C-alpha positions as CSV (number, residue, x, y, z in Angstrom):
1,M,110.3,142.4,49.5
2,G,112.2,145.4,50.7
3,K,113.5,146.4,53.7
4,E,114.4,143.5,56.5
5,I,112.5,142.9,59.5
6,R,113.9,145.0,62.5
7,C,110.6,144.2,65.0
8,V,108.3,141.7,65.4
9,A,105.2,142.5,67.4
10,F,102.9,139.8,69.3
11,D,99.4,139.7,70.1
12,F,99.4,138.1,73.4
13,G,96.5,135.5,74.2
14,G,95.6,133.4,71.3
15,V,99.7,134.2,70.0
16,L,102.1,134.5,72.7
17,A,99.5,132.3,74.9
18,Y,96.9,129.8,74.5
19,F,93.3,131.1,73.9
20,I,91.2,131.0,77.2
21,T,89.8,127.9,77.0
22,R,85.6,126.2,77.1
23,E,86.5,124.1,80.3
24,T,87.1,127.7,82.2
25,V,84.8,129.5,81.1
26,E,82.4,126.5,81.9
27,K,83.7,126.7,85.5
28,M,82.7,130.4,85.3
29,A,79.3,129.9,84.3
30,K,78.5,127.6,87.3
31,L,79.9,130.0,90.1
32,A,77.3,132.9,88.0
33,Q,74.8,129.3,88.3
34,V,73.7,129.9,84.7
35,P,74.2,128.1,81.9
36,Y,77.2,128.0,80.0
37,E,76.1,129.6,76.6
38,E,74.6,132.6,78.0
39,F,77.2,133.5,80.3
40,N,79.7,133.2,77.5
41,R,78.0,135.4,75.1
42,S,77.9,138.2,78.3
43,V,81.7,137.7,78.7
44,W,82.2,139.2,75.3
45,A,79.1,141.4,75.0
46,H,82.0,143.4,77.6
47,R,85.0,142.8,76.7
48,Y,85.7,145.4,74.7
49,E,85.2,147.9,77.5
50,L,87.1,145.8,80.1
51,D,90.0,145.6,77.3
52,L,89.9,150.2,76.4
53,G,90.3,150.8,80.0
54,E,87.0,151.5,80.8
55,H,85.7,149.2,82.6
56,P,87.5,147.9,85.6
57,Y,87.0,143.9,86.3
58,H,84.3,144.8,88.9
59,Q,82.3,147.0,87.0
60,Y,83.3,144.2,84.3
61,W,81.5,140.9,86.2
62,G,78.9,143.0,87.4
63,N,77.8,143.9,84.3
64,V,78.5,140.1,82.5
65,L,76.4,138.9,85.5
66,R,73.2,141.4,84.9
67,G,73.9,140.3,81.3
68,C,73.2,136.3,81.9
69,S,70.6,137.2,84.6
70,S,73.2,135.4,87.2
71,P,71.3,135.0,90.8
72,V,75.0,134.8,92.4
73,P,75.7,138.3,94.0
74,L,79.0,139.5,92.7
75,E,81.2,139.8,96.0
76,K,80.6,135.9,96.0
77,I,82.2,135.1,93.2
78,E,84.2,137.8,91.9
79,K,87.7,137.6,92.9
80,E,87.2,133.6,91.5
81,L,85.9,134.7,88.4
82,T,88.9,137.1,87.7
83,H,91.1,134.3,88.7
84,L,89.8,131.8,86.0
85,D,90.4,134.8,83.7
86,V,93.9,136.2,84.5
87,T,95.3,132.6,84.2
88,G,92.5,131.5,81.7
89,F,94.7,133.9,78.9
90,S,98.1,133.0,80.9
91,R,98.4,129.3,79.9
92,M,102.1,130.1,77.5
93,N,103.0,128.7,74.2
94,Q,106.4,127.8,74.9
95,K,107.7,127.8,71.4
96,M,106.8,130.8,70.6
97,L,108.6,133.1,73.8
98,N,111.2,130.2,72.8
99,W,111.0,132.4,69.4
100,V,111.1,135.5,71.5
101,K,114.2,134.7,72.8
102,N,116.0,133.5,70.3
103,L,114.7,136.9,68.0
104,Q,116.5,139.2,71.2
105,E,119.2,137.1,71.2
106,N,119.2,138.1,67.9
107,S,119.2,141.9,68.0
108,Y,115.8,142.1,66.8
109,R,113.0,144.6,68.8
110,T,110.2,142.4,70.5
111,I,106.9,144.1,70.8
112,I,103.7,143.7,72.5
113,I,100.5,144.2,70.7
114,S,97.5,143.6,72.7
115,N,93.8,144.5,73.5
116,M,93.9,143.7,77.5
117,S,93.2,145.9,80.6
118,P,95.2,147.5,82.8
119,E,94.2,144.9,85.5
120,T,94.9,142.0,83.3
121,Y,98.9,143.2,82.3
122,Q,99.3,143.8,86.2
123,E,98.7,140.6,87.0
124,L,100.3,139.4,84.0
125,V,103.3,141.1,84.7
126,K,103.4,139.6,88.0
127,E,103.2,136.0,87.3
128,Q,105.2,136.4,83.8
129,P,108.5,138.0,84.4
130,W,109.9,137.6,81.2
131,L,107.3,140.0,80.0
132,D,109.8,142.8,81.0
133,S,112.1,141.3,78.1
134,F,110.1,143.3,76.1
135,D,111.4,146.2,74.7
136,E,107.9,147.5,74.8
137,A,104.8,146.4,75.1
138,I,100.9,148.5,73.5
139,I,98.4,148.1,75.6
140,S,94.9,148.8,74.5
141,G,93.6,149.1,78.4
142,L,96.6,151.4,79.2
143,I,95.9,154.0,76.3
144,K,92.4,153.8,75.5
145,I,92.4,152.4,72.1
146,N,91.8,148.8,71.7
147,K,93.1,147.0,67.9
148,P,92.1,147.2,65.1
149,D,92.0,151.5,65.7
150,P,94.8,152.5,63.3
151,R,95.9,155.4,66.4
152,I,97.4,151.4,68.4
153,Y,98.9,150.3,65.8
154,E,100.6,154.1,65.4
155,A,101.7,154.0,69.3
156,A,103.3,150.9,67.6
157,I,105.3,152.2,65.3
158,R,106.3,155.2,67.0
159,K,107.3,153.0,69.8
160,A,108.7,149.8,67.6
161,G,111.6,153.4,66.2
162,V,111.5,151.0,62.5
163,E,109.6,151.9,59.7
164,P,106.2,150.0,59.4
165,S,107.1,147.4,56.7
166,Q,110.0,146.6,59.0
167,I,107.2,145.7,61.7
168,L,106.2,141.9,61.6
169,F,103.3,141.6,63.5
170,L,101.2,138.7,64.1
171,D,97.8,137.9,65.5
172,D,94.8,135.6,65.5
173,V,92.2,138.0,64.5
174,E,91.6,138.9,60.9
175,R,90.5,142.7,61.5
176,N,93.4,143.4,63.6
177,I,95.9,141.6,60.6
178,E,93.9,144.4,58.2
179,G,93.9,146.8,60.7
180,A,98.2,146.4,60.2
181,K,97.9,146.1,56.8
182,K,96.4,148.7,56.2
183,M,99.6,151.2,58.6
184,G,102.3,149.7,56.2
185,I,102.4,146.7,58.3
186,R,103.3,143.6,57.3
187,A,101.1,141.4,58.8
188,H,100.6,137.2,58.9
189,L,97.2,135.9,60.5
190,F,98.8,133.3,63.2
191,S,97.4,130.1,63.4
192,D,100.5,128.0,65.1
193,T,103.6,127.3,65.7
194,D,104.0,124.7,62.8
195,A,102.3,127.2,59.6
196,L,104.2,130.6,60.9
197,F,107.4,128.6,60.6
198,A,106.4,127.9,57.3
199,E,105.7,131.2,56.3
200,L,108.6,132.4,57.9
201,E,110.8,129.9,55.9
202,A,108.9,131.1,52.5
203,N,108.6,134.9,53.1
204,Y,110.7,135.7,55.4
205,P,114.1,133.4,55.1
206,T,116.5,136.5,57.1
207,L,114.3,135.8,60.0
208,P,115.8,133.2,62.6
209,R,113.2,130.6,63.3
210,Q,115.0,128.0,65.6
211,G,112.6,127.4,68.7
212,L,109.6,128.0,67.1
213,N,109.9,123.6,65.8
214,D,112.0,122.7,69.5
215,I,110.9,119.5,70.9
216,D,112.2,119.8,74.6
217,L,111.2,123.1,75.6
218,P,111.7,125.1,78.8
219,T,109.2,127.4,80.7
220,S,108.4,130.3,81.1
221,K,110.5,131.2,83.8
222,D,113.7,130.8,81.5
223,I,113.0,133.0,79.0
């Protein structure tokens, strides 16, 4: 497949970490005293501006509560909503973290390319210190560019310090994968570690795979 992979790039939510659960969003909706469907719709209707770094959490939650006609004053539930949001996206996929560690030990560059607000990222770094082990983190809210805008991939290529074809990017959203491919990056739509293991075995045999099929897994603090 041409030049070998020298850098693996990861989305955060849905790849390194599991996606926020319906149960967590239902807890938020209960705080807001509105039906789940209405709250969930408003959460995602306003997420783009949060991840882009245009709106801080305070403004984001205000927009969300107005969007779902919540009767609860923002100041009463803002802190708890933010806590649920950050922790909801912080349930780490330990097999992926094991694999990241293995890649790093074998001198592969590892980077993060994520749509995430600056506030969320800052909180995650506090709670997940292993994030500092990545060579680079391209965070949409910090550079004011969301995936799949080509400019975020241009930034990732510069930070990676290798050719686009030497980067393997993993994301759980099809449009983000397609955006990366248009920039010459090799990209794979992530679903789970078993499917990723099979993909690596078939198409990237020189990449280490140890960690993806581990049974006894360390905690995220061990990485």
